[in-house]
C-alpha positions in Angstrom: 122.9 -81.7 114.8 123.3 -85.2 113.3 125.5 -84.1 110.4 127.9 -82.3 112.7 128.0 -85.4 115.0 128.7 -87.7 112.0 131.4 -85.3 110.7 133.0 -85.3 114.2 132.9 -89.1 114.4 134.3 -89.4 110.9 137.2 -87.0 111.8 138.0 -88.9 115.0 138.1 -92.2 113.2 140.3 -90.7 110.5 142.6 -89.1 113.1 142.9 -92.2 115.3 143.1 -94.5 112.3 146.0 -92.6 110.8 148.0 -92.5 114.1 149.0 -96.1 113.7 152.1 -96.8 111.7 152.4 -99.7 109.4 156.2 -99.4 109.8 155.9 -100.2 113.5 153.8 -103.3 112.7 155.9 -104.5 109.9 159.3 -103.9 111.3 159.4 -107.0 113.5 158.0 -109.0 110.6 160.8 -107.7 108.4 163.4 -108.4 111.1 162.2 -111.9 111.6 162.0 -112.6 107.9 165.6 -111.3 107.4 166.9 -113.4 110.4 165.0 -116.5 109.1 166.8 -116.1 105.8 170.2 -115.5 107.4 170.0 -118.3 110.0 168.2 -120.9 107.8 165.2 -121.6 110.1 161.9 -119.8 110.9 162.3 -117.0 113.4 159.3 -115.6 115.3 158.8 -112.4 117.3 158.7 -114.4 120.6 162.2 -115.9 119.9 165.4 -114.6 121.6 165.9 -111.9 118.9 168.9 -110.2 120.5 170.7 -113.6 120.5 169.6 -114.4 116.9 170.7 -111.0 115.6 174.1 -111.3 117.3 174.5 -114.9 116.0 173.7 -113.8 112.5 176.3 -111.0 112.7 179.0 -113.6 113.3 178.2 -115.9 110.4 181.1 -116.3 108.0 183.8 -115.1 110.5 186.9 -117.2 109.8 188.2 -119.7 112.4 191.3 -118.7 114.3 192.6 -120.7 117.2 192.6 -118.5 120.3 190.7 -115.8 118.4 188.1 -113.6 120.0 187.3 -111.1 117.3 185.5 -110.8 114.0 188.9 -111.1 112.3 189.0 -114.7 113.5 187.5 -116.7 116.4 187.5 -120.2 117.9 184.5 -121.9 119.4 184.9 -120.8 123.0 185.9 -117.3 121.8 182.6 -117.1 119.8 180.6 -118.3 122.7 182.3 -115.8 125.0 181.8 -112.9 122.7 178.1 -113.6 122.0 177.4 -114.2 125.7 179.2 -111.0 126.7 177.3 -108.9 124.1 173.8 -110.4 124.5 173.7 -111.5 128.2 176.5 -109.3 129.7 178.0 -112.5 131.2 181.7 -113.6 131.1 182.5 -117.3 130.7 185.7 -119.3 131.1 188.0 -119.3 128.1 188.0 -123.0 127.0 185.0 -125.2 126.1 186.1 -127.7 128.8 186.3 -125.0 131.5 183.0 -123.5 130.4 181.3 -126.8 130.9 182.9 -127.4 134.3 182.7 -123.9 135.7 179.9 -122.0 134.1 177.1 -124.6 133.4 174.9 -127.1 134.9 174.2 -130.2 132.7 170.9 -130.5 130.9 169.5 -133.1 128.5 169.4 -132.5 124.8 165.6 -132.5 124.8 165.6 -129.7 127.5 167.7 -127.2 125.5 166.4 -123.6 125.2 167.7 -120.7 123.1 171.0 -119.5 124.6 171.9 -122.8 126.3 175.3 -124.3 125.4 176.0 -127.5 123.5 179.3 -129.4 124.1 181.0 -132.0 121.9 184.1 -134.2 121.7 185.3 -133.8 118.1 188.7 -135.3 118.7 189.7 -138.1 116.4 191.2 -139.9 119.3 187.8 -139.9 121.0 189.0 -139.0 124.4 186.1 -138.6 126.8 186.6 -134.9 127.4 184.9 -131.8 125.9 186.8 -129.9 123.2 184.0 -128.0 121.3 181.2 -125.7 122.3 178.3 -123.9 120.5 175.2 -121.9 121.4 171.8 -123.6 120.9 169.5 -121.4 118.9 166.2 -123.4 118.4 164.8 -126.5 116.9 168.1 -128.4 117.0 170.1 -125.6 115.4 173.2 -124.2 117.0 175.9 -121.7 116.1 179.6 -122.5 116.5 183.1 -121.9 115.0 184.1 -124.7 112.7 187.8 -125.2 112.1 187.3 -125.7 108.4 184.3 -123.4 107.7 184.5 -120.6 110.3 181.3 -119.5 112.1 178.4 -121.5 110.9 175.0 -122.9 112.0 174.7 -126.7 112.2 172.0 -129.1 113.4 172.3 -131.5 116.3 170.9 -134.3 114.1 173.8 -134.1 111.7 175.6 -137.4 112.0 178.9 -135.8 112.9 177.4 -133.8 115.8 175.1 -136.6 116.9 178.1 -138.8 117.4 180.3 -136.2 119.0 177.6 -135.0 121.5 178.7 -134.8 125.1 176.2 -132.7 127.0 174.0 -129.6 127.1 174.6 -126.8 129.5 172.5 -124.1 131.1 174.7 -121.2 132.1 174.7 -120.4 135.8 174.0 -116.8 136.8 
């Protein structure tokens, strides 16, 4: 009876052991590795992967004032398109209106993935807001640059450190 029992146990182990798929286990690892390479920072499975995938898909899109498509987009158009696709949430059309109508202010050190970052990039240095991006993680944010199109930058870059106005958590 022992050999039959051992054979049964062996077959059960083989059957249940073969049911798991290495593709299922490795797929998130492959996705996070690809996103890490595209975005320029380490992405983990616990991160906001829908946001990061959508952000990566916009990289390199040319800048177009008033644009809201992959043919050309401005900063608030990019934020609107990503927010609509990922969070199914519509925002105001200009960066200044988004800050005033759709967000509550938060400090830079309290930013989470999906929060908005606001700047004044005007050479005249008026006090208002004229640029917006979406915070990704670890100081990185995505935005539409007038000279380089959709890119990822870091809040510690001198230009953005000096132009910083506020962070914003989108209201529901």
